[in-house]
Every structure is written in structure tokens, then in C-alpha cells.
N, C-alpha and C positions, 0 to 999 in steps of 0.2 A: 832533838826537836824539829833541824831543817829536814832532816830525811823526813819527818813526817809529815811538812808541808807540802814538798817535793811530791811526796805521795797524792798526798788530795787534789793535788794541782791539777792530777794526771786521772787522777779519778774522774773529776770537773770535769774535764779538756772531752776524755771517753764521752759520758754525758753526752756534753754537747755533740760528739760528734756521729752520736746515736740521731740527735734530733736532723741529722743531715741526709742528702744522698752523698753517694761515692762515686765516681766518675772513676772507670776505668777504659784506658785507652779507645778507637775510632779512627776514623776518616776523617782525613781535612773536609769534605763535602760536611763533613753529619759536626763536625764539632769547633769548625771555623768559619768565618766572615772575611771576605776581601775587603778590605775597609776603605783602601785608595792606590792609584795607576792606573786608573782609566788600558784596560787589559795588559798591563807587565805585568800582573801575580796572576797566577795560571795553577789548576789544581785540575793533574792531571791520574792517568793511571788506576780508573775506578776510584779514587778519595785517595789513594795513597804515595801520593808524593805532593809538594807543592813548590812553587819555583817562585821569587820574585825574581826580578829585575831595575835596572836605573838606566836609563840613556840622556843623554842633552837634555833633555823636557821635564822629566821628573825619576821619581821610585816608585814602592810602593808597598805594600802591608797587609797584614790579619790581625786581626786581633779571634777570640775564644769566643765564641758564644756564652759559655759558661761565666759564672764567678765561683772563685775559690777559697776558704779559709784552713788555711793549715794543707799539709799534703807532702806527695813527693811527684815532681812534673819532668820529666823524659822527654828532647828532642834530640833527634839526630839532623846534623846539620852538613851541609858540603859547601867551602865558602868560599866566594869570588878568587877563581885564579890568575895567574901573570901577575900583572900589576895593578894593584887593586888601590894603590894611594890616594885617599881623598874618599876612597869610601868607606861605609860604616854599616855593620848589620846588625841591629839591635835583636836581641832577645829577652822579654824582661817578662815579669810579674808588675801589674799598677793598679792600687783602686783611683778618685777621680777625683779635683778641687785642688784646692789650696796647700791644705791635710792632709795630701796625698802619702801612701804608704808607697815601696817601689823595691823590687830584688832586681839586679838588673846585673845582666851579660850582653857586654857588646866589642864587639870584633874589625879592631882601626884597621882597615888595610893598608901595604906595603910595595914598597917598588918592589921589581919581580929581587925575587930570591933573598928578599929581607922578613924576616918573620910579621907575622901579624901579631897586634900586642890584643891581649880580654882583660878590657876593662871591668872590673868590678865594682857594686858601691850597694848600698844599704842606705831607705827612706824611709824617717817616720816621723808622721806627723808633720810632713814637707819636708823635712830636711832631710839634707843628706853629706856630701864631703866626707864619706868615709872610702877614700877610693882605694882600691886596689890593681895592681896590672901585669900582666903574665905575660911571657913568652912561652909558647908550646912545645914539646919536647916531640913532635909530629910534625907532617903537612897537613895544617886544617885544610885545603885543598883539593889534596890528590883523592881521598872518600869522604865517606860519612863518618863522621865522631855524637858520641853522645853528651849531650851537655844537660847536669841536671842540677835543679832547685829543691830541694829538703829541706822545710819550712815549719817548726814547729810551736809550742809557744816557750821553748827551751834555749834555742839556738838556731842559725841556717847555714846550712852546708851547699855550697859550691862545690859539683863537679865535673869530672871530666872523663869520659868513660871510666867510670864508676870509683877514679882516683880522687880523694879533696879534694880541694885548691888551697879552701882558707873556709874557715870559720868563722861568724860575725855570730855572739851570746847575747842572752836581752841581758840588760845594764839596766832595770829596773830599779834598782837594789841603792844604785848610786846615781838617782835620777833622772835617767836615759829612756827616754820612748821608745819603744819597742814595738816596731807591725804586728799587734794581732786582734786589732778588735774590725779592721775594714778587708771584707774579703777583695780579690784583687782577680784582674782577666790579665789575660795571655797576651801580652800583644807580640809582633815582631815588623823590624821593615829592614829597608834597603833604603841608603839613602845617601849624596853628596851630603860632608861635611869637610870637604877643604879648606876650609877658615880656619879649622883646626884642629883635623884628625890626626893627619901624619904629622909630625915634626913640630905640632904646633902652628903648623899650617904656613909650614916654608917647602910641603912639596905639596902643589896641586895637582885633579886631576887631570888624567891621558886621555880626551874627550874620545880620543883613535881607537882606543880600547873598547869602547862601550860597542856594545849594552855589555852590560858588567851584570849577571845572575849569580843567586846564590838559593840551593837548593834543601827542601825540606821531608820529614818520613821517619816513619816511629815515635807516633807523637803516642805519648801515656802519662795520664794523670791518677794517680792513687789517691784519689785530695777527696775531700768534702766541699758539699755544693749548699750553702747554706741556701734553708726555704725545696726543698726538690722535692719532688711526688713522689722520689722511688729512696725516701728515708729510710724504709721500714729492710734495706739491699744493708745499711748498718748495723741491724744487727744480726745478719745470718751470721754464721760459722765461718764462710768463708772468707767474706767479706775481713771479719772479725780479725780473724789470720794472717790477712796481708795489709788492711790500713788498717792498724790499731796500733802498729809496732814503729810506723813513723812518727805517730807522739812523744813518746818518750825518746825517741834514736837518739846515739850520739854516737863517738866512733872510739873504739874500740883501738887495742895499745899497739896494732898492726896500721890501721887506720892514724892514729896518728905517726905514726915513724913516715905513712908516706905524707902527709901532710908537709911534714918539717923538711920532708928531700924536696921539692915540689916548691916550696917556698928559701928553702937557702938557695938552689940551681934555677931556678926560672918565676922567680920577684922581681920584676924590673921595679916596683911604684910600694910604698907602702904608707899611708898619710899619717900612721903612728909612728914611724919615722922620720920626717920631714920637717927640723923646727925651725928654717928659714918660713916655710907655713903657718908657724907656729910658736911664733916667738914668744907668747905669754905664757905656753905650755901646753901638752897634749891634749885633745879631746880624753873627757873622765872615761868611756869607755876603753880607751886604748889598754888600762888596767890586766881586763881579760879578752883582747880583740887584737895587740899588736901581733 
């Protein structure tokens, strides 16, 4: 019975996808708007590169022109090098309003030689508090690395260079809301958060190192755009072969092992093991998302 229901759900979602457009790839000047920063955000190399910078006056940010409802989002980032303590580079999907949905990557800077903290979170209907944090197994400032979000009706998977670091499963059957009805834009920003970002705010931003800069390239969104005039592309064989796969994608045995490897060796915080924070018992969704 459960298997039949799952198959019907995937079929319904496929029909929904066929009513939307598919976005695949694109240049920054075509796919994004710089939203703040007064010249600190720049699109370079004929639209192939975007840079954000932060100085003592302000940071900078951008957002996607399109909204997406489910898909696979890839972005390559090279983070602020050197002493990045106090800085935060945020890259996330979000809708708007008090009951917004959101899927977060946030990179918390640190003193030179110490690892960045990669902060992840999932919001649904305005409720978050589902944080997991990681250190990375490479220097994220030395070169570009790919950070991906897979978002479908069953699960959200966070990837780093194709390696899954976190899976958040739909727990609606347990009474927990899941982001599935609100289209979300892609946002990114570089800003000063030395009141909390590095060791709880103990380490402040060293402005003698400013301006701080992060770089972006190779954006790709294999995703549905609600109400797109190109909706017919969702019915093409080429779009179906690449795009329908993420509607029911899940981790195979190899990727389950890779996920366990990351969480064993590089996870530094998990809300589902923080008994001090939840003395009355862990959130219900921890049953399948710990």
C-alpha cells in the first residue's frame, strides 16, 4: 500500500513538473540580480564569474531572477581566504514572509589555519532549528568547490563536490511540515556577523584584512520554474531524461556510506543530539533525520 502511494505521489509530481519550465545552467548576468552592496558585488568574465566583497562599510549580495519549486541546484564557491573570522558567506534557497521555507548553506569564517564551519539548516512554514554543522576535508579558500542542494518531495540532500553531507527526509507523516508548496529563490550574501559567527562572537572581524572577497562560478539549476513560458521543455525527451530523475532521487548504498563517513569524521554539531537544547525530548523529525 505504501509503495503504491509513493508511486502515485511521484506520478503527480511529474505531472506538476510538466506544467512548469526547466532551468538548466546560465550566466550570472542572465540568471541573477545584484541586490545590495553599492559596487561590492561584481559580475565578471562575460557573466561567467561573480564576486562578493565585504569591507567595514557593508557587505553585498545577489538573488536569482527565477523562483524554483524542486530541483537540483549547483554552485561553485571559493570562500574568503586568510583570517576570515567574523565573516559569513551565505548561499541558500528561500521563499518570503513569516511562514517562509528555506534551505541553507552558511560558511562561518575563522582565524587563519582553523577550519571554516559549514552550517546547514532547513526551515518549513517559518520554523527552523534543524541545524547541522560540519568542517570540510579540504581548504575551501584555495580553489572552487561545488555545493549542491537536491530538493524533491521526499527529501533534501546537501552535497559537497558530489559527496552527500546531510539528508533531511520529509516527516509529514509525523506531523512535521516540509517545504513543498512555496517556490524559492536562490540568495547569496557576504556579510559581517562577528557578534555570533566565530566561536559565539568571541573572535571579532580583523578589518585590517578587508576587503574580504568570495567568488562564484558554474551555476546550474536543473529545476522547475512555476508558470514559466517554456513549460513545453518539460515534456521533451531530453528534459525528462535529466530532470525527472531528481523528483524521486535518493541515496544509493555507496552514497549512504559516504554520508556516514562525513558525519562520523566531520560533523561538529547535530541538533538531534543536543540534549541541553531539548531537555524535554528531541524534535519528532529526529527519528528519521538524526
